[in-house]
C-alpha positions in Angstrom: 22.5 -13.2 -12.5 23.5 -15.1 -9.4 21.6 -18.3 -8.8 20.4 -17.3 -5.3 19.1 -13.9 -6.5 17.4 -15.5 -9.5 15.8 -18.0 -7.2 14.6 -15.2 -4.9 13.1 -13.3 -7.8 11.3 -16.4 -9.1 10.0 -17.3 -5.7 8.7 -13.7 -5.1 7.1 -13.7 -8.6 5.4 -17.1 -8.0 4.3 -16.3 -4.4 2.9 -13.0 -5.7 1.0 -14.6 -8.5 -0.5 -17.2 -6.2 -1.5 -14.6 -3.6 -3.0 -12.4 -6.2 -5.1 -15.1 -7.7 -6.2 -16.4 -4.2 -7.2 -12.8 -3.4 -9.2 -12.5 -6.5 -10.8 -15.9 -6.1 -12.0 -15.1 -2.6 -12.9 -11.5 -3.4 -10.4 -10.0 -1.1 -8.9 -6.9 -2.8 -6.3 -6.3 -0.1 -4.8 -9.8 -0.5 -4.9 -9.4 -4.3 -3.1 -6.1 -4.1 -0.4 -7.6 -1.8 0.1 -10.4 -4.3 0.5 -7.9 -7.1 3.0 -6.0 -5.0 5.1 -9.1 -4.3 5.0 -10.1 -7.9 6.2 -6.6 -9.0 9.0 -6.8 -6.4 10.1 -10.1 -7.9 10.0 -8.6 -11.4 12.1 -5.7 -10.3 14.7 -8.0 -8.6 14.9 -10.0 -11.8 15.3 -6.8 -13.9 18.0 -5.6 -11.6 20.0 -8.8 -11.8 19.7 -8.9 -15.6 21.0 -5.3 -15.7 24.0 -6.3 -13.6 24.7 -9.2 -16.0 24.5 -6.9 -19.0 27.3 -4.7 -17.5 29.4 -7.7 -16.6 29.5 -8.6 -20.2 
């Protein structure tokens, strides 16, 4: 996994978690849902990069 892609994945995951928790704390379902979406996007990016690494050997 390239360092820049790994960093992007981690930052998306972290930003998503923060946004999700803020949304829940203030009772805003839309913000919480957007946070979950960002977190999932980071998870998918991370999984994609791990899959690439597996094929590289």
